[in-house]
C-alpha positions in Angstrom: -61.6 161.7 -211.6 -63.6 163.9 -209.1 -64.3 160.0 -207.3 -60.4 159.4 -207.0 -59.6 162.9 -205.9 -62.5 162.7 -202.8 -61.1 159.1 -201.7 -57.6 160.5 -201.8 -58.9 163.6 -200.0 -60.2 161.1 -197.2 -57.2 159.0 -196.7 -55.1 161.7 -196.4 -57.7 163.2 -193.5 -57.5 159.6 -192.1 -53.8 159.5 -192.1 -53.5 162.5 -190.2 -56.5 161.3 -187.7 -54.2 158.6 -187.2 -50.7 160.3 -186.8 -52.6 162.9 -184.3 -53.9 160.1 -181.9 -50.8 158.2 -182.1 -49.2 161.3 -181.1 -51.7 161.8 -178.5 -50.7 158.7 -177.1 -46.8 158.8 -177.0 -47.1 162.1 -175.3 -48.4 160.2 -172.1 -45.4 158.0 -172.1 -42.8 161.5 -172.1 -44.7 163.0 -169.4 -44.5 160.2 -167.3 -41.0 159.9 -167.8 -41.3 164.5 -167.1 -42.5 163.6 -164.2 -40.6 160.4 -162.2 -37.3 163.2 -163.4 -39.4 165.9 -161.5 -39.9 163.4 -158.5 -36.1 162.5 -158.1 -34.9 166.3 -157.9 -38.1 166.6 -155.5 -36.3 164.1 -153.3 -34.9 165.0 -150.1 -30.9 165.1 -149.5 -31.1 163.6 -146.7 -33.6 161.7 -143.9 -32.9 160.6 -140.6 -35.4 158.0 -138.2 -36.0 158.6 -134.7 -34.2 161.6 -134.7 -33.7 163.3 -131.1 -31.8 166.7 -131.7 -30.4 169.1 -128.6 -29.9 172.7 -129.2 -28.0 174.6 -126.6 -26.8 178.1 -125.9 -24.4 179.5 -123.6 -23.7 176.1 -122.4 -27.3 175.1 -121.2 -29.9 172.8 -123.1 -32.3 175.0 -124.2 -34.5 172.8 -126.9 -34.7 169.0 -127.1 -36.7 168.3 -130.4 -37.8 164.4 -131.0 -39.4 163.6 -134.4 -40.1 160.4 -136.1 -38.9 161.4 -139.4 -37.6 164.1 -141.0 -36.2 164.9 -144.3 -33.9 167.2 -145.3 -33.9 169.5 -148.4 -30.8 171.4 -148.0 -29.5 171.8 -151.8 -32.5 174.4 -152.7 -32.6 178.3 -153.0 -34.8 178.3 -150.2 -33.4 175.1 -147.7 -36.3 173.5 -145.3 -36.6 170.4 -142.7 -39.5 168.9 -143.1 -41.3 166.5 -140.2 -44.0 164.3 -142.5 -45.2 162.5 -138.9 -45.2 164.9 -136.3 -42.3 166.3 -134.5 -42.2 167.2 -130.0 -40.1 170.2 -128.8 -39.4 170.4 -125.1 -38.6 173.7 -123.8 -36.0 173.9 -120.7 -34.7 176.1 -118.0 -31.1 175.9 -117.3 -31.4 173.1 -114.7 -32.8 171.4 -117.5 -36.5 170.9 -116.5 -39.9 171.0 -118.8 -41.1 174.3 -119.1 -43.1 173.8 -122.2 -44.1 171.1 -125.1 -44.5 171.5 -128.2 -46.4 168.8 -130.3 -48.0 168.3 -134.1 -48.8 166.4 -136.8 -46.4 168.4 -139.4 -43.9 170.7 -139.4 -41.8 172.2 -141.4 -38.6 174.7 -140.6 -37.5 177.3 -142.8 -33.7 177.3 -142.3 -32.9 180.9 -144.1 -35.9 182.2 -142.1 -35.1 181.0 -139.2 -39.2 180.2 -138.4 -40.5 176.6 -138.3 -44.5 176.1 -138.9 -46.1 173.4 -137.1 -49.6 172.5 -138.8 -52.4 169.4 -137.5 -53.4 169.2 -134.4 -51.1 171.6 -132.6 -50.6 171.1 -129.2 -48.7 173.9 -126.6 -48.1 172.8 -122.6 -46.9 175.3 -119.8 -46.2 173.0 -117.1 -46.1 176.0 -114.6 -49.0 177.6 -115.4 -50.9 174.7 -116.2 -52.1 175.9 -119.4 -53.2 173.9 -122.9 -52.9 175.6 -126.1 -54.8 173.3 -129.0 -55.0 174.7 -132.8 -54.0 174.1 -136.8 -51.6 176.1 -137.3 -48.7 177.5 -135.5 -45.3 179.8 -136.7 -42.3 179.6 -134.4 -40.5 182.2 -134.9 -37.0 181.1 -133.1 -34.5 184.5 -133.3 -37.9 186.5 -131.7 -38.5 183.1 -129.7 -42.5 183.6 -130.2 -45.3 181.8 -131.3 -48.1 183.1 -133.6 -51.2 182.0 -135.1 -53.5 183.2 -137.7 -56.5 180.3 -137.2 -59.2 179.5 -134.3 -56.7 178.9 -130.8 -58.3 177.3 -127.5 -56.7 177.9 -124.6 -57.4 175.2 -121.7 -57.2 176.7 -117.9 -57.4 174.8 -114.7 -61.1 176.9 -114.3 -61.8 177.9 -117.8 -61.6 176.8 -121.9 -61.0 180.5 -123.4 -61.4 180.7 -127.5 -60.7 182.9 -130.3 -59.2 183.5 -133.4 -55.2 184.4 -133.4 -52.8 184.2 -130.8 -49.5 185.8 -130.1 -47.6 184.8 -127.2 -43.6 183.8 -126.3 -42.0 180.3 -127.4 -42.5 178.7 -123.4 -46.3 180.1 -123.4 -45.4 181.9 -120.8 -46.7 185.4 -121.6 -49.5 185.1 -124.2 -52.7 186.8 -125.5 -55.3 186.0 -128.5 -56.0 188.2 -130.8 -60.0 187.9 -131.1 -61.3 186.5 -128.3 -65.1 184.7 -128.9 -67.5 183.3 -127.0 -68.9 184.1 -123.9 -66.8 184.9 -120.4 -67.6 184.7 -117.1 -65.9 186.1 -114.8 -65.7 185.6 -110.9 -62.9 186.8 -108.6 -63.4 183.7 -106.4 -60.8 182.2 -108.9 -57.9 184.1 -108.8 -58.1 183.2 -104.8 
């Protein structure tokens, strides 16, 4: 009788182990289904290829934006627009001359906050002062008309290169300051002449 009880107990344990293993493998399929359903919810509501967008104010074209791809997620609680393949923004004067240009390999614009983040290979060029800013992350505050970076920046001028961590500037890169300059700076009064 004892022998029969041990066999029955062993069979019962085997059934429990097989049932547990079967549940684990069946859960894998359910997780895949959940991931597919979740992925559908994160798809953009609108995608536009080869976008050219003009922003105007008081009848004057102020900003011209170009992007290979725009994905809009406007149906979310915090809507945003993504530029997964990068963008180019031209800032224009009242005569439609280009004052400055901003490019990046990736961008994201938050509709409610009215800000745009530029990431990866960010370049801002001021054509009047002939200065170029290079960084990996920049935030454009549209309402305040300013740009800010909190990472390493490099500014190339005609006769020198400046380095630092962080930057504040107007959106056209006319008036700027490096928050934490780094490196050795040589100043020669003849450079100003």
